[in-house]
mmCIF file as Biopython writes it, N, C-alpha, C and O atoms, coordinates in Angstrom:
data_model
#
loop_
_atom_site.group_PDB
_atom_site.id
_atom_site.type_symbol
_atom_site.label_atom_id
_atom_site.label_alt_id
_atom_site.label_comp_id
_atom_site.label_asym_id
_atom_site.label_entity_id
_atom_site.label_seq_id
_atom_site.pdbx_PDB_ins_code
_atom_site.Cartn_x
_atom_site.Cartn_y
_atom_site.Cartn_z
_atom_site.occupancy
_atom_site.B_iso_or_equiv
_atom_site.auth_seq_id
_atom_site.auth_asym_id
_atom_site.pdbx_PDB_model_num
ATOM 1   N N  . MET A ? 1  ? 0.768   -1.222 0.011   1.0 0.0 1  A 1 
ATOM 2   C CA . MET A ? 1  ? 0.031   0.004  0.087   1.0 0.0 1  A 1 
ATOM 3   C C  . MET A ? 1  ? 0.899   1.215  -0.030  1.0 0.0 1  A 1 
ATOM 4   O O  . MET A ? 1  ? 0.444   2.149  -0.689  1.0 0.0 1  A 1 
ATOM 5   N N  . LYS A ? 2  ? 2.021   1.332  0.484   1.0 0.0 2  A 1 
ATOM 6   C CA . LYS A ? 2  ? 2.811   2.289  0.443   1.0 0.0 2  A 1 
ATOM 7   C C  . LYS A ? 2  ? 3.201   3.043  -0.889  1.0 0.0 2  A 1 
ATOM 8   O O  . LYS A ? 2  ? 3.412   4.254  -0.960  1.0 0.0 2  A 1 
ATOM 9   N N  . PRO A ? 3  ? 3.272   2.046  -2.046  1.0 0.0 3  A 1 
ATOM 10  C CA . PRO A ? 3  ? 3.700   2.995  -3.321  1.0 0.0 3  A 1 
ATOM 11  C C  . PRO A ? 3  ? 2.448   3.756  -3.747  1.0 0.0 3  A 1 
ATOM 12  O O  . PRO A ? 3  ? 2.619   4.737  -4.470  1.0 0.0 3  A 1 
ATOM 13  N N  . ILE A ? 4  ? 1.098   3.390  -3.352  1.0 0.0 4  A 1 
ATOM 14  C CA . ILE A ? 4  ? 0.030   4.007  -3.992  1.0 0.0 4  A 1 
ATOM 15  C C  . ILE A ? 4  ? -0.200  5.286  -3.046  1.0 0.0 4  A 1 
ATOM 16  O O  . ILE A ? 4  ? -0.941  6.146  -3.521  1.0 0.0 4  A 1 
ATOM 17  N N  . ALA A ? 5  ? 0.333   5.525  -1.780  1.0 0.0 5  A 1 
ATOM 18  C CA . ALA A ? 5  ? -0.042  6.619  -0.999  1.0 0.0 5  A 1 
ATOM 19  C C  . ALA A ? 5  ? 0.437   7.913  -1.476  1.0 0.0 5  A 1 
ATOM 20  O O  . ALA A ? 5  ? -0.221  8.913  -1.190  1.0 0.0 5  A 1 
ATOM 21  N N  . ALA A ? 6  ? 1.462   8.009  -2.141  1.0 0.0 6  A 1 
ATOM 22  C CA . ALA A ? 6  ? 2.141   9.266  -2.579  1.0 0.0 6  A 1 
ATOM 23  C C  . ALA A ? 6  ? 1.196   9.734  -3.857  1.0 0.0 6  A 1 
ATOM 24  O O  . ALA A ? 6  ? 0.833   10.907 -3.933  1.0 0.0 6  A 1 
ATOM 25  N N  . PRO A ? 7  ? 0.865   8.879  -4.732  1.0 0.0 7  A 1 
ATOM 26  C CA . PRO A ? 7  ? 0.045   9.483  -5.770  1.0 0.0 7  A 1 
ATOM 27  C C  . PRO A ? 7  ? -1.414  9.904  -5.225  1.0 0.0 7  A 1 
ATOM 28  O O  . PRO A ? 7  ? -1.905  10.985 -5.551  1.0 0.0 7  A 1 
ATOM 29  N N  . VAL A ? 8  ? -2.105  8.965  -4.350  1.0 0.0 8  A 1 
ATOM 30  C CA . VAL A ? 8  ? -3.275  9.515  -3.919  1.0 0.0 8  A 1 
ATOM 31  C C  . VAL A ? 8  ? -3.166  10.691 -3.070  1.0 0.0 8  A 1 
ATOM 32  O O  . VAL A ? 8  ? -4.003  11.588 -3.172  1.0 0.0 8  A 1 
ATOM 33  N N  . GLY A ? 9  ? -2.264  10.759 -2.294  1.0 0.0 9  A 1 
ATOM 34  C CA . GLY A ? 9  ? -2.064  11.968 -1.567  1.0 0.0 9  A 1 
ATOM 35  C C  . GLY A ? 9  ? -1.840  13.272 -2.385  1.0 0.0 9  A 1 
ATOM 36  O O  . GLY A ? 9  ? -2.430  14.318 -2.114  1.0 0.0 9  A 1 
ATOM 37  N N  . GLY A ? 10 ? -0.978  13.146 -3.371  1.0 0.0 10 A 1 
ATOM 38  C CA . GLY A ? 10 ? -0.772  14.355 -4.330  1.0 0.0 10 A 1 
ATOM 39  C C  . GLY A ? 10 ? -1.936  14.634 -5.213  1.0 0.0 10 A 1 
ATOM 40  O O  . GLY A ? 10 ? -2.062  15.736 -5.746  1.0 0.0 10 A 1 
ATOM 41  N N  . GLY A ? 11 ? -2.819  13.636 -5.390  1.0 0.0 11 A 1 
ATOM 42  C CA . GLY A ? 11 ? -4.189  13.969 -6.212  1.0 0.0 11 A 1 
ATOM 43  C C  . GLY A ? 11 ? -4.916  14.636 -5.420  1.0 0.0 11 A 1 
ATOM 44  O O  . GLY A ? 11 ? -5.491  15.639 -5.842  1.0 0.0 11 A 1 
ATOM 45  N N  . MET A ? 12 ? -5.046  14.241 -4.143  1.0 0.0 12 A 1 
ATOM 46  C CA . MET A ? 12 ? -5.975  15.011 -3.026  1.0 0.0 12 A 1 
ATOM 47  C C  . MET A ? 12 ? -5.768  16.399 -2.954  1.0 0.0 12 A 1 
ATOM 48  O O  . MET A ? 12 ? -6.703  17.196 -2.884  1.0 0.0 12 A 1 
ATOM 49  N N  . ILE A ? 13 ? -4.325  16.791 -2.971  1.0 0.0 13 A 1 
ATOM 50  C CA . ILE A ? 13 ? -3.865  18.103 -2.632  1.0 0.0 13 A 1 
ATOM 51  C C  . ILE A ? 13 ? -4.134  18.859 -4.062  1.0 0.0 13 A 1 
ATOM 52  O O  . ILE A ? 13 ? -4.811  19.887 -4.060  1.0 0.0 13 A 1 
ATOM 53  N N  . THR A ? 14 ? -3.693  18.431 -5.063  1.0 0.0 14 A 1 
ATOM 54  C CA . THR A ? 14 ? -3.738  19.142 -6.283  1.0 0.0 14 A 1 
ATOM 55  C C  . THR A ? 14 ? -5.413  19.333 -6.712  1.0 0.0 14 A 1 
ATOM 56  O O  . THR A ? 14 ? -5.805  20.335 -7.309  1.0 0.0 14 A 1 
ATOM 57  N N  . SER A ? 15 ? -6.156  18.410 -6.380  1.0 0.0 15 A 1 
ATOM 58  C CA . SER A ? 15 ? -7.675  18.460 -6.475  1.0 0.0 15 A 1 
ATOM 59  C C  . SER A ? 15 ? -8.258  19.619 -5.800  1.0 0.0 15 A 1 
ATOM 60  O O  . SER A ? 15 ? -9.085  20.393 -6.281  1.0 0.0 15 A 1 
ATOM 61  N N  . THR A ? 16 ? -7.675  19.658 -4.489  1.0 0.0 16 A 1 
ATOM 62  C CA . THR A ? 16 ? -8.178  20.476 -3.554  1.0 0.0 16 A 1 
ATOM 63  C C  . THR A ? 16 ? -7.785  21.942 -4.039  1.0 0.0 16 A 1 
ATOM 64  O O  . THR A ? 16 ? -8.657  22.810 -4.044  1.0 0.0 16 A 1 
ATOM 65  N N  . ILE A ? 17 ? -6.551  22.216 -4.427  1.0 0.0 17 A 1 
ATOM 66  C CA . ILE A ? 17 ? -5.983  23.507 -4.880  1.0 0.0 17 A 1 
ATOM 67  C C  . ILE A ? 17 ? -6.952  23.810 -6.205  1.0 0.0 17 A 1 
ATOM 68  O O  . ILE A ? 17 ? -7.528  24.890 -6.332  1.0 0.0 17 A 1 
ATOM 69  N N  . HIS A ? 18 ? -7.047  22.875 -7.042  1.0 0.0 18 A 1 
ATOM 70  C CA . HIS A ? 18 ? -7.796  23.146 -8.147  1.0 0.0 18 A 1 
ATOM 71  C C  . HIS A ? 18 ? -9.234  23.763 -7.899  1.0 0.0 18 A 1 
ATOM 72  O O  . HIS A ? 18 ? -9.668  24.800 -8.401  1.0 0.0 18 A 1 
ATOM 73  N N  . VAL A ? 19 ? -9.837  22.974 -7.085  1.0 0.0 19 A 1 
ATOM 74  C CA . VAL A ? 19 ? -11.525 23.526 -6.839  1.0 0.0 19 A 1 
ATOM 75  C C  . VAL A ? 19 ? -11.494 24.694 -5.991  1.0 0.0 19 A 1 
ATOM 76  O O  . VAL A ? 19 ? -12.441 25.471 -6.113  1.0 0.0 19 A 1 
ATOM 77  N N  . LEU A ? 20 ? -10.487 25.001 -5.062  1.0 0.0 20 A 1 
ATOM 78  C CA . LEU A ? 20 ? -10.789 26.016 -4.122  1.0 0.0 20 A 1 
ATOM 79  C C  . LEU A ? 20 ? -10.075 27.237 -4.765  1.0 0.0 20 A 1 
ATOM 80  O O  . LEU A ? 20 ? -10.546 28.349 -4.527  1.0 0.0 20 A 1 
ATOM 81  N N  . ILE A ? 21 ? -9.030  27.133 -5.522  1.0 0.0 21 A 1 
ATOM 82  C CA . ILE A ? 21 ? -8.256  28.425 -5.955  1.0 0.0 21 A 1 
ATOM 83  C C  . ILE A ? 21 ? -8.532  28.650 -7.470  1.0 0.0 21 A 1 
ATOM 84  O O  . ILE A ? 21 ? -9.046  29.658 -7.954  1.0 0.0 21 A 1 
ATOM 85  N N  . LEU A ? 22 ? -8.099  27.525 -8.150  1.0 0.0 22 A 1 
ATOM 86  C CA . LEU A ? 22 ? -7.918  27.732 -9.594  1.0 0.0 22 A 1 
ATOM 87  C C  . LEU A ? 22 ? -9.376  28.124 -10.314 1.0 0.0 22 A 1 
ATOM 88  O O  . LEU A ? 22 ? -9.572  29.039 -11.114 1.0 0.0 22 A 1 
ATOM 89  N N  . ALA A ? 23 ? -10.072 27.426 -9.937  1.0 0.0 23 A 1 
ATOM 90  C CA . ALA A ? 23 ? -11.667 27.306 -10.665 1.0 0.0 23 A 1 
ATOM 91  C C  . ALA A ? 23 ? -12.276 28.543 -10.396 1.0 0.0 23 A 1 
ATOM 92  O O  . ALA A ? 23 ? -12.694 29.145 -11.386 1.0 0.0 23 A 1 
ATOM 93  N N  . PRO A ? 24 ? -12.450 29.149 -9.131  1.0 0.0 24 A 1 
ATOM 94  C CA . PRO A ? 24 ? -12.960 30.502 -8.819  1.0 0.0 24 A 1 
ATOM 95  C C  . PRO A ? 24 ? -12.208 31.636 -9.675  1.0 0.0 24 A 1 
ATOM 96  O O  . PRO A ? 24 ? -12.743 32.542 -10.314 1.0 0.0 24 A 1 
ATOM 97  N N  . VAL A ? 25 ? -10.865 31.371 -9.534  1.0 0.0 25 A 1 
ATOM 98  C CA . VAL A ? 25 ? -10.056 32.717 -10.312 1.0 0.0 25 A 1 
ATOM 99  C C  . VAL A ? 25 ? -10.295 32.602 -11.891 1.0 0.0 25 A 1 
ATOM 100 O O  . VAL A ? 25 ? -10.219 33.609 -12.595 1.0 0.0 25 A 1 
ATOM 101 N N  . PHE A ? 26 ? -10.561 31.446 -12.380 1.0 0.0 26 A 1 
ATOM 102 C CA . PHE A ? 26 ? -10.714 31.217 -13.836 1.0 0.0 26 A 1 
ATOM 103 C C  . PHE A ? 26 ? -12.100 31.775 -14.298 1.0 0.0 26 A 1 
ATOM 104 O O  . PHE A ? 26 ? -12.288 32.422 -15.328 1.0 0.0 26 A 1 
ATOM 105 N N  . PHE A ? 27 ? -13.090 31.402 -13.321 1.0 0.0 27 A 1 
ATOM 106 C CA . PHE A ? 27 ? -14.248 32.088 -13.495 1.0 0.0 27 A 1 
ATOM 107 C C  . PHE A ? 27 ? -14.483 33.575 -13.451 1.0 0.0 27 A 1 
ATOM 108 O O  . PHE A ? 27 ? -15.198 34.186 -14.246 1.0 0.0 27 A 1 
ATOM 109 N N  . ALA A ? 28 ? -13.826 34.089 -12.462 1.0 0.0 28 A 1 
ATOM 110 C CA . ALA A ? 28 ? -13.836 35.537 -12.192 1.0 0.0 28 A 1 
ATOM 111 C C  . ALA A ? 28 ? -13.231 36.029 -13.439 1.0 0.0 28 A 1 
ATOM 112 O O  . ALA A ? 28 ? -13.910 36.839 -14.071 1.0 0.0 28 A 1 
ATOM 113 N N  . ILE A ? 29 ? -12.027 35.680 -13.938 1.0 0.0 29 A 1 
ATOM 114 C CA . ILE A ? 29 ? -11.645 36.198 -15.212 1.0 0.0 29 A 1 
ATOM 115 C C  . ILE A ? 29 ? -12.388 36.190 -16.251 1.0 0.0 29 A 1 
ATOM 116 O O  . ILE A ? 29 ? -12.524 37.188 -16.960 1.0 0.0 29 A 1 
ATOM 117 N N  . MET A ? 30 ? -12.960 35.074 -16.472 1.0 0.0 30 A 1 
ATOM 118 C CA . MET A ? 30 ? -13.990 35.094 -17.470 1.0 0.0 30 A 1 
ATOM 119 C C  . MET A ? 30 ? -15.184 35.900 -17.341 1.0 0.0 30 A 1 
ATOM 120 O O  . MET A ? 30 ? -15.813 36.160 -18.366 1.0 0.0 30 A 1 
ATOM 121 N N  . LYS A ? 31 ? -15.584 36.333 -16.214 1.0 0.0 31 A 1 
ATOM 122 C CA . LYS A ? 31 ? -16.786 37.045 -16.031 1.0 0.0 31 A 1 
ATOM 123 C C  . LYS A ? 31 ? -16.244 38.672 -16.257 1.0 0.0 31 A 1 
ATOM 124 O O  . LYS A ? 31 ? -16.991 39.498 -16.782 1.0 0.0 31 A 1 
ATOM 125 N N  . GLU A ? 32 ? -14.938 39.005 -15.824 1.0 0.0 32 A 1 
ATOM 126 C CA . GLU A ? 32 ? -14.491 40.351 -16.116 1.0 0.0 32 A 1 
ATOM 127 C C  . GLU A ? 32 ? -14.393 40.600 -17.491 1.0 0.0 32 A 1 
ATOM 128 O O  . GLU A ? 32 ? -14.724 41.707 -17.918 1.0 0.0 32 A 1 
ATOM 129 N N  . ARG A ? 33 ? -13.952 39.656 -18.302 1.0 0.0 33 A 1 
ATOM 130 C CA . ARG A ? 33 ? -13.890 39.700 -19.761 1.0 0.0 33 A 1 
ATOM 131 C C  . ARG A ? 33 ? -15.044 39.999 -20.407 1.0 0.0 33 A 1 
ATOM 132 O O  . ARG A ? 33 ? -15.132 40.891 -21.250 1.0 0.0 33 A 1 
ATOM 133 N N  . ALA A ? 34 ? -16.212 39.079 -19.944 1.0 0.0 34 A 1 
ATOM 134 C CA . ALA A ? 34 ? -17.552 39.224 -20.689 1.0 0.0 34 A 1 
ATOM 135 C C  . ALA A ? 34 ? -18.103 40.756 -20.231 1.0 0.0 34 A 1 
ATOM 136 O O  . ALA A ? 34 ? -18.736 41.464 -21.015 1.0 0.0 34 A 1 
ATOM 137 N N  . LEU A ? 35 ? -17.795 41.139 -18.939 1.0 0.0 35 A 1 
ATOM 138 C CA . LEU A ? 35 ? -18.104 42.458 -18.543 1.0 0.0 35 A 1 
ATOM 139 C C  . LEU A ? 35 ? -17.744 43.538 -19.455 1.0 0.0 35 A 1 
ATOM 140 O O  . LEU A ? 35 ? -18.515 44.354 -19.958 1.0 0.0 35 A 1 
ATOM 141 N N  . ARG A ? 36 ? -16.302 43.435 -19.630 1.0 0.0 36 A 1 
ATOM 142 C CA . ARG A ? 36 ? -15.650 44.473 -20.533 1.0 0.0 36 A 1 
ATOM 143 C C  . ARG A ? 36 ? -16.073 44.432 -21.856 1.0 0.0 36 A 1 
ATOM 144 O O  . ARG A ? 36 ? -15.982 45.481 -22.494 1.0 0.0 36 A 1 
ATOM 145 N N  . ARG A ? 37 ? -16.652 43.134 -22.573 1.0 0.0 37 A 1 
ATOM 146 C CA . ARG A ? 37 ? -16.955 43.223 -23.786 1.0 0.0 37 A 1 
ATOM 147 C C  . ARG A ? 37 ? -18.469 43.475 -23.873 1.0 0.0 37 A 1 
ATOM 148 O O  . ARG A ? 37 ? -19.045 43.502 -24.961 1.0 0.0 37 A 1 
ATOM 149 N N  . GLY A ? 38 ? -18.995 43.630 -22.896 1.0 0.0 38 A 1 
ATOM 150 C CA . GLY A ? 38 ? -20.761 43.640 -22.977 1.0 0.0 38 A 1 
ATOM 151 C C  . GLY A ? 38 ? -21.453 42.459 -23.413 1.0 0.0 38 A 1 
ATOM 152 O O  . GLY A ? 38 ? -22.574 42.503 -23.920 1.0 0.0 38 A 1 
ATOM 153 N N  . THR A ? 39 ? -20.740 41.306 -23.206 1.0 0.0 39 A 1 
ATOM 154 C CA . THR A ? 39 ? -21.495 40.326 -23.712 1.0 0.0 39 A 1 
ATOM 155 C C  . THR A ? 39 ? -22.190 39.303 -22.702 1.0 0.0 39 A 1 
ATOM 156 O O  . THR A ? 39 ? -22.755 38.240 -22.960 1.0 0.0 39 A 1 
ATOM 157 N N  . LEU A ? 40 ? -21.998 39.892 -21.559 1.0 0.0 40 A 1 
ATOM 158 C CA . LEU A ? 40 ? -22.801 39.434 -20.228 1.0 0.0 40 A 1 
ATOM 159 C C  . LEU A ? 40 ? -24.045 39.710 -20.136 1.0 0.0 40 A 1 
ATOM 160 O O  . LEU A ? 40 ? -24.336 40.895 -19.972 1.0 0.0 40 A 1 
ATOM 161 N N  . ARG A ? 41 ? -25.082 38.744 -20.213 1.0 0.0 41 A 1 
ATOM 162 C CA . ARG A ? 41 ? -26.504 39.151 -20.080 1.0 0.0 41 A 1 
ATOM 163 C C  . ARG A ? 41 ? -26.976 39.116 -18.508 1.0 0.0 41 A 1 
ATOM 164 O O  . ARG A ? 41 ? -26.542 38.201 -17.808 1.0 0.0 41 A 1 
ATOM 165 N N  . PRO A ? 42 ? -27.788 40.021 -17.986 1.0 0.0 42 A 1 
ATOM 166 C CA . PRO A ? 42 ? -28.298 39.860 -16.817 1.0 0.0 42 A 1 
ATOM 167 C C  . PRO A ? 42 ? -28.902 38.640 -16.335 1.0 0.0 42 A 1 
ATOM 168 O O  . PRO A ? 42 ? -29.461 38.001 -17.226 1.0 0.0 42 A 1 
ATOM 169 N N  . SER A ? 43 ? -28.948 38.152 -15.216 1.0 0.0 43 A 1 
ATOM 170 C CA . SER A ? 43 ? -29.649 36.881 -14.789 1.0 0.0 43 A 1 
ATOM 171 C C  . SER A ? 43 ? -31.001 37.189 -14.577 1.0 0.0 43 A 1 
ATOM 172 O O  . SER A ? 43 ? -31.388 38.357 -14.538 1.0 0.0 43 A 1 
ATOM 173 N N  . GLN A ? 44 ? -31.818 36.132 -14.425 1.0 0.0 44 A 1 
ATOM 174 C CA . GLN A ? 44 ? -33.199 36.248 -14.326 1.0 0.0 44 A 1 
ATOM 175 C C  . GLN A ? 44 ? -33.442 36.819 -13.053 1.0 0.0 44 A 1 
ATOM 176 O O  . GLN A ? 44 ? -34.322 37.677 -12.986 1.0 0.0 44 A 1 
ATOM 177 N N  . GLU A ? 45 ? -32.792 36.484 -11.981 1.0 0.0 45 A 1 
ATOM 178 C CA . GLU A ? 45 ? -33.074 37.156 -10.792 1.0 0.0 45 A 1 
ATOM 179 C C  . GLU A ? 45 ? -32.966 38.734 -10.827 1.0 0.0 45 A 1 
ATOM 180 O O  . GLU A ? 45 ? -33.836 39.410 -10.277 1.0 0.0 45 A 1 
ATOM 181 N N  . SER A ? 46 ? -32.012 39.253 -11.405 1.0 0.0 46 A 1 
ATOM 182 C CA . SER A ? 46 ? -31.867 40.799 -11.405 1.0 0.0 46 A 1 
ATOM 183 C C  . SER A ? 46 ? -32.758 41.410 -12.364 1.0 0.0 46 A 1 
ATOM 184 O O  . SER A ? 46 ? -32.961 42.622 -12.286 1.0 0.0 46 A 1 
ATOM 185 N N  . ALA A ? 47 ? -33.368 40.648 -13.344 1.0 0.0 47 A 1 
ATOM 186 C CA . ALA A ? 47 ? -34.096 41.177 -14.296 1.0 0.0 47 A 1 
ATOM 187 C C  . ALA A ? 47 ? -35.580 41.326 -13.631 1.0 0.0 47 A 1 
ATOM 188 O O  . ALA A ? 47 ? -36.390 42.173 -14.008 1.0 0.0 47 A 1 
ATOM 189 N N  . VAL A ? 48 ? -35.812 40.415 -12.624 1.0 0.0 48 A 1 
ATOM 190 C CA . VAL A ? 48 ? -37.163 40.343 -11.996 1.0 0.0 48 A 1 
ATOM 191 C C  . VAL A ? 48 ? -37.158 41.686 -11.012 1.0 0.0 48 A 1 
ATOM 192 O O  . VAL A ? 48 ? -38.135 42.434 -10.997 1.0 0.0 48 A 1 
ATOM 193 N N  . GLU A ? 49 ? -35.937 41.942 -10.161 1.0 0.0 49 A 1 
ATOM 194 C CA . GLU A ? 49 ? -35.874 43.001 -9.326  1.0 0.0 49 A 1 
ATOM 195 C C  . GLU A ? 49 ? -36.026 44.301 -9.885  1.0 0.0 49 A 1 
ATOM 196 O O  . GLU A ? 49 ? -36.389 45.241 -9.179  1.0 0.0 49 A 1 
ATOM 197 N N  . ASP A ? 50 ? -35.788 44.425 -11.043 1.0 0.0 50 A 1 
ATOM 198 C CA . ASP A ? 50 ? -35.773 45.715 -11.773 1.0 0.0 50 A 1 
ATOM 199 C C  . ASP A ? 50 ? -37.151 46.271 -11.965 1.0 0.0 50 A 1 
ATOM 200 O O  . ASP A ? 50 ? -37.309 47.340 -12.554 1.0 0.0 50 A 1 
#
């Protein structure tokens, strides 16, 4: 079981970093670009409130 422990631990660490850091940063960057281009449409919730 020792040889498999390092890849499993590494996978758990990298997947945690990906989910908690990289994915939100990526989506924030994409949203900023859409806002600058003017291609981001308002969501249904904000359209109902107006």
